[in-house]
C-alpha positions, -999 to +999 in steps of 0.1 A: +000+000+000+015+033-011+018+063+012-008+082-008-034+055-003-026+053+034-031+090+037-064+089+018-077+061+041-067+080+071-083+112+058-115+093+050-116+078+085-110+112+101-137+127+079-162+101+089-153+105+125-158+143+122-192+139+104-203+115+132-192+140+158-211+168+140-242+146+138-239+138+175-235+175+184-265+184+162-287+158+178-275+168+213-282+205+205-316+196+191-324+175+222-311+202+246-331+229+230-361+205+230-359+204+268-371+240+269-402+233+248-437+231+263-446+197+277-482+198+267-498+224+244-534+213+251-536+210+289-552+236+311-536+257+338-531+240+371-521+252+406-485+250+417-470+260+450-435+272+458-430+269+495-408+293+515-372+281+516-374+256+488-343+253+466-342+255+428-336+217+427-367+210+449-388+233+428-376+217+396-384+182+410-419+193+419-424+208+385-413+176+369-436+156+392-465+178+382-457+173+345-449+210+339-413+207+326-394+181+305-361+181+324-351+189+359-314+194+348-323+219+321-346+239+344-319+240+371-292+250+345-313+279+332-322+292+367-286+291+378-271+305+346-296+334+347-291+338+385-329+338+390-345+341+424-376+319+424-403+333+447-425+314+471-463+316+465-493+301+449-492+300+411-514+290+383-491+273+357-499+263+321-481+232+306-481+253+274-452+274+288-415+267+280-391+260+309-377+295+304-411+312+305-421+292+335-388+302+353-395+339+346-430+336+360-418+320+392-392+347+395-415+377+389-444+362+409-467+369+379-493+342+389-497+352+425-530+368+416-547+335+425-545+348+460-561+377+478-559+392+512-589+398+535-587+418+568-611+410+596-611+438+622-611+433+660-645+438+674-664+429+643-694+406+649-706+380+624-729+405+607-700+429+602-678+402+587-706+391+564-712+426+552-675+430+544-674+397+525-706+406+506-695+441+497-661+428+483-678+399+466-654+375+482-680+347+487-716+341+475-738+367+493-748+358+529-732+323+526-708+333+555-735+344+579-757+313+571-728+291+582-714+311+611-748+317+626-757+280+629-754+262+662-719+247+664-733+213+672-754+213+640-726+224+616-723+200+587-686+204+581-657+195+605-648+228+622-612+236+632-621+244+668-604+221+692-621+199+717-610+221+746-625+252+731-658+233+724-662+220+759-686+240+781-704+255+751-741+263+756-764+242+734-772+271+711-737+285+708-727+296+673-693+308+660-696+343+673-664+351+693-643+324+677-638+340+643-604+354+651-597+389+637-566+390+615-553+394+579-558+362+559-545+352+525-571+331+507-576+318+472-599+339+450-623+310+448-622+303+486-656+292+501-671+306+533-664+272+549-627+275+540-625+310+554-642+300+587-618+270+590-588+294+587-603+317+614-610+289+638-575+273+633-560+307+640-580+310+672-567+276+683-531+287+676-534+321+693-548+306+725-515+293+739-511+263+763-501+288+790-533+308+785-554+277+785-538+265+817-546+299+834-582+296+823-584+262+839-568+275+870-595+301+873-621+274+868-635+292+838-644+279+803-629+293+771-663+303+761-667+325+792-633+341+785-642+348+749-675+363+760-658+386+785-631+395+759-658+405+734-673+430+758-638+444+767-630+447+730-660+469+724-655+490+755-619+503+751-591+505+726-556+500+740-542+468+755-535+487+788-570+499+791-583+465+783-565+450+812-577+477+836-613+473+824-610+436+827-600+441+864-630+463+870-654+437+855-638+409+875-643+429+907-680+436+898-687+400+892-669+390+924-689+415+944-722+404+928-726+437+909-739+440+873-712+446+846-732+476+834-714+475+800-726+501+775-712+478+748-739+453+755-766+480+751-750+489+718-752+453+708-789+451+716-799+484+701-775+483+671-766+519+679-735+534+695-743+563+718-720+585+739-745+581+768-774+557+771-807+567+787-824+552+818-849+536+794-821+520+774-807+503+806-841+487+812-844+469+779-855+433+786-828+414+769-805+387+783-776+407+769-785+437+790-757+437+816-774+466+834-805+445+841-789+411+845-758+403+865-729+382+853-717+377+817-741+380+787-753+346+773-725+347+746-699+369+728-712+401+713-683+404+689-651+386+678-623+398+701-586+402+691-556+389+710-553+419+733-588+416+746-585+378+750-553+383+769-569+410+791-598+387+799-574+360+811-549+383+829-569+413+844-551+442+861-565+453+894-560+490+899-586+500+925-607+518+899-644+510+899-658+531+870-647+542+836-660+561+805-646+571+772-641+607+762-660+610+728-636+637+717-603+619+722-612+582+728-593+584+760-605+562+789-613+582+821-613+562+853-627+569+888-628+551+921-661+564+935-696+569+920-693+606+929-662+610+908-677+590+880-708+612+879-686+643+878-667+628+849-699+620+831-710+656+834-676+668+823-670+646+793-705+634+781-726+665+784 
């Protein structure tokens, strides 16, 4: 075999090897780029959650598990190469998206609109919450009040109110008082049942083991504490005033006096007045704490954490009377009835 032939054979071998390499590279490039293509061009959007603290690898594995991407490796590569920061949240993801498009959505938080925030104010009763939800078209009209107003024992769904909180409830007790005021994140299509479940679970969480132990030590029920807290919530504003007023109410009950809470008159009449009349205090209602001693039959509102804490841990100051200055909202205290009458003339006339 001549040198020329050997050179030709060697060249031919190298050429074939080069062509095979080109083909392999082309196929690899085609395959790699294909990993970015949508997984399914016909499927509908589906929910996808990125939890706080999850790594890019965990998120990629979850996307693959939910059939939203073709390759975990490609998705991780793109995220790291672009130095993207994937955000936690609830998303609505379409399988029609490429891996790159999906990564950008998870970075920008573009699909977080599936959620909305609702804010339930301290001291709102069930009617107030229902009005708020109706006005903002959050749930079907009056679906909330129809559930919350039912007797707890007759509710068709499993409520997230623990056994300890449910013990000692009057037969006709509804959810008033247990719908914990807070800001909640809910899905846009959340039902009244789901919102109530969140509120009750929050109540269970906020009532700590230490608070529960103190209620037991006082030989009270959680329902009694919530009822007292609801009255305190409607009487005064600050946490400090709530503890002082709680001490005054504790002393009145201990001494066999009526609570004489104007908040209960407002609950009965549906009207807030700076000063109620003698006729108002004679209204025949079990919620009239001027006419009947002890706590009202049940909560008059849904108290916040400060009011619940005050009802459990009262502060005894020696004061026996209080009123609120309509001009400033400041609570004015007095030790004797004479001082209280002077304050009423000074601030309420």
